N, C-alpha and C positions, 0 to 999 in steps of 0.2 A: 300434270305439267307444271313445271315451276313458274313462279311469277315472271311476267315478261319484263324483266328489268333491262336496261340498256345493254349491260354486259351479256345477258342471256341472248337478247336479240342479235347482237354482234356475232355471237358464236353460231346462231341459227342461220344468219345470212351466209357466213362462210360455208357451213355444212351443206346448206341447200344448193349452193352453186356447185360444189364438189359432187353432190349426189346426182346431178344431171349427167355427168360423164363417168362417174364410178359409183353406180347404185349399190346400196346395201343389200344383203341377202333378204330374199322374200320369206314370208312365214313358212312356206314348205321347206325352204333351205335351212331355216333355223331349226325346224323339227328334225331335219336329217342330221344336223350337228348334234342335237340332243340325243338322238337315237344312237348315232355312231359312238359317242362318248359315254353311253350308258348312264346319262344323267350324273356323270362325275366330272369334276374339275380335271381337265387335261394335265395340269401342273401338280396338284397336290393329292388328287383322288378323292376329295371331299364329295359326299353324296349331296346332290342338289335337288331341290324341289321346284319345278317350273311354276307351280301355282303361287309360291311365296316370293317369287322373283329374286331369289338369291343366286341365280346363275346368270352369267353374262356371256354374250357372244363376243369374245375378245379377238383383237387383231394379233396374229403372230408377229408380224412386222408392223410396228406402230404406224397408224395413218399419218401422224404428225411428221414421220420420217419418210413418207412416201409410199407406205404399204397400202395395197389395194383393199377395197371393201368386199372383193369377191369371196365366195365361199371357201376357196382354197387357202385363203389368208386368215381364216376364222376358226376358232376352237371354242369349246365350252370351258368357262372359267368361274371359279367362285369369286365373289366380290372382294375378298381379301387379296387374293393373287392378282386380280385385275387392277383394283383401284389403289392398293396400298404398297404392293411389293414389286410387281414386274414393271409397271410404268412403261418407259420406252426401252427397257433393257432387251437385248436380243433374246428371243425365246429359249434357244438351246442353252445359253449361259444361265438364264434364270432357272430352268428346269434342273440343271446340275446343282446349282446352289440350293434349290428348294429340296432336293432329294439327295442327301448325302450317300444313301444306300445305292451303290452302283447298279444292282439288279433292278430296283424299282425305277431309277432314273432311266436306265436303258429300256425297260418295258414301256415307259410312258413316251419316251422319245420315239421309239419304233412305231407306236400307235399313231403319233402325230405325223411321222414320215409317211406312213401308209395312207393317212388321210390326204396328205399333200399329193401322193402319187395317184390318188383316185380322181383328182380334180385338176383341171387345166389352171395353172397359175397365170394370173393377169398382173401385169406390172404397168403402172402408169409412168409414162416417159417423164423424166425430171423437168424437161422444158414445158411440157403440158401442165404438170402440176404447179410449176412456178407461175404460169399464166393464170391458172385458176385462182391461186392464192392472191396474185396481184389484183385480179378482178374483184375478189372479195374485199380486199383492202380498199379499193376505190369505192365501192358501194358503202362500206362501213364508214369511210370518211365523210360521205354525203349524209349518211344517217346521223353521225355524231354532230355534224353541223345543224341538222334539223332538230336534234334533241337540245342543243344549246339554245337555239332560237325559241323553242317551246318553253324552256325554262325561264327565258327572259320574259316571254309573254305571260307566263304564270305570275311573275313578280310585279306586273303592272298594276 
């Protein structure tokens, strides 16, 4: 776990509130993702090793843009595709850019589409997501106020 800096704690506050109504996949769900994608990145095909933590359970539709945490919105991804390349880009567009070979791109896209068809897609209503984000902002504002007071006390 990273050091509990104020920035990290702010992020955890927001995530924990969202987790209440949009829980992340459980361990058995994550294993199902690893198994379905044959321990390979859904985007580039890189072979991944679960023990080395080089595989990520990525959101197809970014959670920052309202994508759900449910298993139907998750695929196996390598760190490079997830953290450096795809970011908030729509997955189908990223897949096409990542795989200029139309046959490879089509095969990977069909595998993802089959995954989606196997699971019920859950979409968070935009008004609910906005309320969750608003609640997180309110809690973070109180936290920031307390951090400021704590820093002032430290300097006494």
